[in-house]
C-alpha angles and dihedrals in degrees: 000000000000090000091054090050091052092050091051092049092049093049092049090052093051091049090050091052093047091048092049093048093048091049091050090051090051089048091053090053093053101030090103090059106039130050132174112286094040099274112151121222126191120228119284124241112275121226098349113199132190117216111201120227143168106281088335142065138205122217121197135179144152115263093228134213100316110098093191097068110119105155141038130200123198118196132184141164090056091312093302091117126043145156130207127208138179122244122203115232092236092049114111102178126042132203129183128183119208115196136192097037121155117239108277148107108272137198109213124193118205119201123182125208137195127213092272093056096254109152134210124232107275114259119210124217126176121222140174125226115199123213144170094293091057093042095049091057095056113117120239114228106256124239112222097185138351133186135180120201124205098265088061097258109149120204120193127184109201133211122220117297123223095254092158088060090050105268109162107166149348125236117217112191149147133200125231126174090347093307124113120222125185149099141249117246123203116238090235091063109101099186126028124198115189132175101230140147128283093208100062138069117244129219134194135198132176123234122219135194098185094187130029088231094049117128096201131060112220124214133206116229112281112259129194111255105242103215107214091209137356123200105233100162097123091048090067111011139049136207094017105153146056124304088045118200120239130212093204132011138189090228093245116053118321131067147149118267121246116236093012129102109233118183123219093256090069092050094079095132099085093300094321131099144126092067118072122181097185108163089354090297098140091210138166112237156113130238140190107188128173105305098011118122115260118263109231112193093338112190133197112174150131127231123213142145113256129200122240115280147088115292143182124207112203127194120191124199140161125061149139126335091015086274089135121038151144113220129175136015104259116124117289128158144185102224142189116186139168117254134023101309144035123257123249120258094260090054098043091123089071091067121104088233137351139171129194119235095184114130095012095129120186131194129222090273102037129091121207129199136189130183142181130202126212141165129225119197099189136013103296137178109235139171121219131185145073132330116193131180107187110175098145125070124265099028124144143157122194122176137191106199148008120206129186114201128189111217128211 
């Protein structure tokens, strides 16, 4: 009998515990809606999130378990500002966009209501609003080097973008007849090559998404793309690369270059010179070899009027099959001079710019290059080319290309 009594007492205790636990669980389900004293609360917003924007913000949340919620009120600035919106009964997720907000960090309070005016407990969510001060401090992605070749192809080498600050891309664009043309370049791209237009000015700006939840992309101010160098050879010069064209030819190897001025001193190959087709090379050059007459102040050049700017004249030589070379140590110069001719060797200091090529030997596999830089402040007639003074035997200079580059 005592054993039975113990079993009954034990069972009653277990049932009491289960009942208490179940009641507590039920209480946790409804604790958002009922408080002591009988006041009814609607359910609170679930998982509220602030989405930053430019002078605006978007708040989003899940409506929660209460089916009676029909309105939401968002307050900020210590409840001095607020906005009310309707919520459909079947609506599960809620979004609200608040415009015309000054740049700041805000504390928003979301309160939900049912049709009878019962309110939820206010839920706080912090959010950032970006503005002009924030935008103006964004860092443009740097350009390390840029070049435009004559067919309009633009090549840009980029520096590191501020990806930690939210940089996502760069816009490269130009405007023509009121229309904007361009493309968006990912920040991971180190070198960009773009088929553009040589007749327009280019601009760049960097795009930022400062937060993964942001609803607005921010832009740095557009900046002119400073092209480090622009190939302008064909704007001013003709017949500048191998195989060079000739205006007359001896039918075997030597000739006179088309579009170039070649003085008589260079024509030491039976009235020909300046063009050398050794091994089918089609080169520009001059040679004094064994029994050839000396070349005293030989000149091969073009004359043209150039616009103001900073420039670089580049001359390439050396190459396969010894078709292009630079043999000997007699005087030879790459020259840019004012006027319609080149100076003589003993007056080389009068040139705008000059560089000696003497002693720059190249092998059958090497390529040599020499350049000069100069600046023009107003439209000016200049002459550019080669000056050679071969008075010893076995001297030659054969080149493959001239390039004229405009520098930033």
